[in-house]
N, C-alpha and C positions, 0 to 999 in steps of 0.2 A: 641189691635188688630194688627196683623202682616200686614205689607204693601205688596202689590203684588211684585213679583220678579222683574218685569220690572221697577217699581218705585224705588225699592231699588237699582237697578243697574244703574239707570239713563236712559235718553232717548237714543235710538239707533241712530247712525249716519246715515246721508242720504246715499242712495245707491251709491256705487263707492267711498266713502270716508272712509279712514282707521281710526280706533278709535285712539284717542290720546294716546301716549305712557305713561304708568304709571310707577311709580318708580320700580314696580316689573318686568314689561316687559323689562324696560331698563337694569335692573340688569341681567336678564336672557340673554339678547342680549349681554351685555358686557362680561358675563361669557363665552359665546360661541365664540365670535369673538375676543375680545382683547387679551386673553392669547395666542392664536395661533400666532397673529401678533407680540406680544411681544417676543415670543420664536424665531421666525424667524428674528425679528429685532436684537435680541442679536446675533444670529448666523451670521449676516452680519458684525459684528465687527471682526477685525483682532485678531490673537492670541496674539498680543502685546498690546491689548487695556487695558487702565488703569481702575481703579475702578471708577473714575468720569465718564468715557464713559458708563460704565454699569449703573451707577446711573442715568445718563441722559435718558437712555431708559426706565428704570423701574419706576422712581419716579413719573412722572405725570399721570400714567395710573393705571387703576384697574387691579389687578393681581390675577390670580388663580394659586397658586404656583405649584400645581400638573401638570397642563398643561405645564407650562414653563419648569419644570424639565424634563418632558417626551420629550419635543421638543429638549432640549439640548442633551439628550441621543440619540434620533433618528438621530440628526445631528452630533453626535460624537464630541461634544465640551466639553471635560473634562476640558479644560483650563478656561472655563467660570463658572464652577459650584461653586467654592468657592466665587468668586466675586459676583455672582448672589445671593447666599444665604446671604452674608454679607449685601447687599443692602436691601434684603427682611426683614432681622431682624431689620435693621436701621429704616425701614418704618413701623415697627410694624405689619408686616404680620405674621399671626399665621400659623405655620407649625406643622404637626404631623407625626407620623411614617407611616401612610397610604400614605401620599404624597410621602415620600421617597421610600416606598416599591413599589408603582406604577411605579415610575421612574426606580427603580432597576430591576423590572420585565421586563421593556422595554429593559434595558441593557442586561439582560439574553437572551431575545429573539433575540437580534441583535448581541450577542457575543461581546458587547462593554465593555470589561473588565476594560479598563482605566477609562471610565466614571463611572462604577460601584464602582471602588475603590475610586474615587474622591468623589462620593456622600456619600459613607459610612464614609469616613474620615471627611466629612463636617458636619455630623449630630450633634456632640457635640457643634459646633459653632452655630448651629441653635437651640440649647437647646432641642434637640430631642434625646431620648434614643433609640439606635439601639436595635431591638428585633430579635428573631429567624428568622422571615420572611425576615427582611432586610439582615441579614448575609447570609441566604440560597440563596436569589436571587443574591447577589454579588458573592458568591462562584460558583453558577451555571453559571454566566457570564464568570468567569475565566475558568471553566471546559470546556465550549463549545468553548472557544477560544484557548484551549490547553495550558493554563497557569497554570501548576500544582504547581509551586512554590508559585505563588500568592494565589492560592486556599488554599494551606496548611497554608500560612501565615494568611489568614482570618480565617481559622478554629481555629488556635491557638489563634487569637485575641478574639474569642468568650469567651474562658475561662477567659481571662483577663478582659473582660467586664461583667463577671459573667452571661453570657447567656448560658443556657444549650443547648447542641447540640441535634438535633432530628435525626430521620432516614433519612430525606431528606438531611440535611446538611452532615451527614456521607456519604451517597451514592454519593452525588455530589463531595465530596472531594476524595473519593475512585476512582470514575470515572475519575477525573482529573489526578490522579496518574497513572491510567491505560492507559490513552491516552498519557501520557508523558513517558511511558515505565518504570515507577518506581514501580516495583512489590513489593519490600520490604516495601515501604511506604504504599502501598495499603493494604498489609496483616497486617501491624501494626495497621492501622486504623480499619480494620475489626475485629481484635482481641481485640481492645479497646472497642468495642460496648457493650459487656456484663458488663464491669466495669461501663459504663455510663448508665447501665440499659436500653439499647436499644436492641430490638429484631431484629436481621438481617433478612431481607426479601429477596425475590428472586433477587431483583436488587443489593443488597449488595453482594450476592453470585456471581451473574453473572459478575459484574464489577471486582471482585477479581479474579475470574477464568480467565477472559479475560486478566488481567494483567499478570498472570502466563503464559498464552498461548503465549503472545507477547514476553515474556522473555525466551521462550523455556523451561519452568519448567513444563513439562507435569505431573510429579508425584504430584507436589503441586496442579495442576489443577484437577487431578483425585481425590485426597484426599478431596479437597473442594467440588467437585461435590457429592461425596459419603456422605459428611456431610450434604447435603441438606435434605436427607430423615431422618437423625437422628434429625435434627432440625424441622422436620415435615413441611418443606417448599416445595411446589410443583415446580419442575423444569420447566422452560419455554424453548422456542425455542432458545433463546440467550444463556442460560447456557449450553444446550446440544451442540449447535454449537461450542461454545468456547472450550469446553472440547474435542470434536471430533477433532477440528483443532489442539489443543495442542498435541493430540496423533498422528495425521497425521504428524506434523512437526518432531516428534521424531521417526517416522517409526513404531509406535505401531499400526499396522493395525488391529490386533485381538481386542484390546480394542476399537478402533475407530468403527469398525463394530458392536461390541456388544452394544455400546452406540447408534449407529444409529438404530439398531433393537429395542432397549429399548424405543426410542422415539415413535415408532408406538404402542408398547405395552402400553405405558402410555397415548396414545391418544394426544400426543403433535404434533402439525402441523410442519412437516419438511419443511423448506424453501430452496431456491436455494443454500444458503450458506452452509446449512447442507449437502445437496447432494454433492456439490463440495468438501467439506472437507472430506467426506467419500471416494469419488473417489480418492482424493489426497493421502489419507492414503493407499489405495490399490496400487496406482501407486508407492509410495515409498517402499512399502513392496514387490514389484514384483508380485503382484496378479492381473494380467491383466483380468482374467475371472471375478473375484469379482468386479473389477472396471467397467467392461461392464455391469454386472448385476445391479449394483447401477445406472449406467447411464440409462439403459433401464427402470428402475422403475420410472423415472421422470414423464412420461405421466400419470401414475396411480395417482400420487399426484397432477395432474393438473398443472404441471410445464413444462416450455419450457427451454431446456438447452441453456446456453449462451456460449460465446467463451471460458470462463474459464473451464467450464465442458467439452466441446469438446476437448480442448487442453490437459487437464489432461488425458482424456480417450485415446486420440491418443498417448500421451507420454507413457502411461502404455503398450499399444500394441507395441510401438516402442522398449521399453526396453526389451520386451519379444521376439522380433524378429517376431512379428505377423504383417507383412507388409500389408497383405490383409485386415485385420480388420482396420488398421490405415488408409489406403487409402479409405476404405468404409466410415469411419467416416468423413474423410476430405470431401468427395463428398457429404455426407449428410448435411454438413454445408450449402452448397449452396441451397439445397432443402428446408432447414429450415430457409433460409434467415438470417443466422448468418454469419457475415463478418469474413473471415479468416484473421488472422494477421501474423506477423512474426513468432510467436511461432507455430502456426498451420502448416505453410509451413515447417519450420525447422524440426519439429518432424516427419512430413510425409516423407520428403526427407530422413531423417536419417533412418526411418523405411525401406524405399526402399533400401537404401545403405546396411543396415545390411542383407537384404534379397537378395542382389545381383541383384536387379532390376534397372539396370542403365537407361533403357529407361523410366521407370516410374519416376525416380529421375530427369532426364533431363526435362521431360514433366512438372513436378511440378515446377522446377526451372524457366522454361519459363513462366508458368502460374503466377508465383510470380511476374515476371517483368511486365507482361501484366496487372496484377491487381494493379500495382503501389504500391506494398508492398515492402519496402526497404529490399533488401537482405543484409545479413551481412556475416562475416567470417564463421559462422557456416553453413549457407546455401550453400556457395560455396565449403567449405571443404567437406561437406557431399556429394555433387554432384560429386566433383572430385574423392572422395574415391569410389563412386558407379561406376564411369567410370574405375577406377583402377581395381576394382574387376571384371569388365566385359571385361577387356583387351582393353579398348577404350583409348589408349594413346593419340591419336590425339585430341579427345574431352577434355581429361584432360588437355593437354597442352594449348588448346585454352581457357579453363575456367580460367587457371592460368594467362594467358596473358590478359584476359578480365577484371580481377579484378581492374587493374589500371584505366580502362575506366569508371568504376562505383564508383571510389573513395574508393576502399576497399584495405586495406593493407594486402598483403599475409603474412601469418605467417609460422612457421616451419612445421606445419601440412599440409598446402597447398602445400609446396614444396615437402615434404616427400611423399605425396600421388601421386603427379605428377611423381616424380622420380620412384616410385614403379610401376606406370602404364607404364612408358617407359621401365622399366626393364622387366615387363611381356610381353611387345611387342617386346622385343629384340632390343630396340633402345638405346644402351648404349651411343652413341654420344649425342643424345638428352637429355639423363639423365644427362650427364656430363655438358651440357650447362645449364640445370636447376640448377645444383649444383653451377656453377660459378655465375649464376644470384643471387642465395641466398647469396653467399659470398659478392657480390657487394652491396646487400641490408643490409649487416652488421647485419644479424640475427644470434642469437645464436643457433647453431645446437644441436640436441639431438641424443640419440642412434638410434631412429627410422629413422632419416634422414641419418645418417652414414650407417646404415645397408642396407637401400634401395639403397644407392649409391654404396656400395661395391657389393651388389648382382647384380646391373646393369652391373658393370664392369666384374663380374664373367660370366654373360650371354654372354657378348661380347668378352670374352677371353682376357680381358685387365688386366693381372695379376699385371703389374707394377702400374697401376692406383689404383688397389685394395689395394696394399701394401702402396701406398702413403696415401690413405684415412685412412687405419688402423693406420698408423704411426701418422697421424694428430689428432687422437682422444684424446690422453693425453693433447696436447696443447689446445684443445677446452674444456678441463675439462669434457670429456665424457668417461665413463667407458665402455670399450669393453666387450662384453658378448659372449656367445657361438655362437650366430648368426653371429657376426662380424668375429670371427675366422673361423667359418665353411665356410662362403662365401669366405674369403680370401684364405683359403686352397684349396677350390674347384677351384678358379681362377688359382692358381698355377698348380694344377693337369691338368688343361685343356690346359695349355700353351704348345706350340709346339717347344719352343726353345731347343737347344741341352743341355744347362746347366740349370737344374732345379733350380728355385729360392728358394729352401727350406732353404738355409742358411740365405737369407734375412728375410724370415718369422720367422726363429728361433731367429734371432737377435731382431726383432720387438717384438716377444712374450716375450722375456726376460725383456722387460720394464714393464710388468704387474706382 
């Protein structure tokens, strides 16, 4: 006859008194508490700690190897892995592949590639055979850390260990090569998959396409994308985006837009990167209207444009001389609570410069300083050029002189635009002062600079100065062109001296 459960289990302890610890509860407690303490105790050792020091920590305690190895991975202590495993083996602790795989998975999650490599290398010493899961986790750690060479090395070691690669290990290694900018290695791995009887999936294709995109190989990316359908693999957002971006970088806006439209036809969710890549393709192809159309389609996809999308759309309008659209987009950034950066301001100022809107350009330049966005040479040069086109030589000269105050070094374009502004305003003396300032700055002049200076002299009737400048062009290794000679000839024609300086001009012309 069976005894009642209460009798079989023994009498209950009095209220408020804990039951005595049994062997099973002590083991459970030790398994939960001691391993964590041991791992942290090991990590307190210095990198130069000897094997006896590791042995002193591990030997008198109960060890759950998986927990200890995971702690070493979490604390990035690759230097202790081999010594710890050696002591564990000495103490007769049994380890299996699952212990290592758990620790290697932690390495993968933390991008701890050195610890992953150390763990994998230590497996033979622990008498544990590495399997596909061990290798894949270690390769993934290297991939996430951007260590493509180590990932390739581990992938090659799989064959030596007679471990057959699977899709996960192939994909992780391809992705590592993609991140390292090694498109040839990525494609070689992709092409090796059929020989290994591995079916490439969308991740294999996407990583390979992205590798081609980063290397500027848009035709390879395009061909691989088209191979997706032949392999009966459904393209995803990443594969579409990488191919669109590859086309965008190469200025292939037709192909990029076709792919972008294909995404919607295939019911693939377009993300912010897809939209930005499509806008960039239109911008590079000079298709400002198409760029705006893609930009305006974002709300329909329930997406909010970021500064990359705004900047690219503004740049598309700027290149096409559509300053009104560029400024409208810039103002929209504030309404959408998107912070304008250096690129936003520069593209908008440049758009105003091309449109001859000097007031707008100056207003944007001032707003840039008030927003505490650092102006650069592009910002100042575009604003000076806008003033030059608007005949605002005083403002142009002030901007040039103000560059030093904001720790910006004026270049030949800064000086050329200022001289041209002075020339337009009939200020040849000011133009010549700017010329001398540039010489003192020891900047190398170009044809634009010389032509602007000669034209300023021509406006002021300073034929001798014009000829001096023309004569100085060969010494500055600048080739005089039709503009140079025309301005110098015009200066001579306007001279009021009794003796025309045509002979001097003829002599100079014979040098070219």
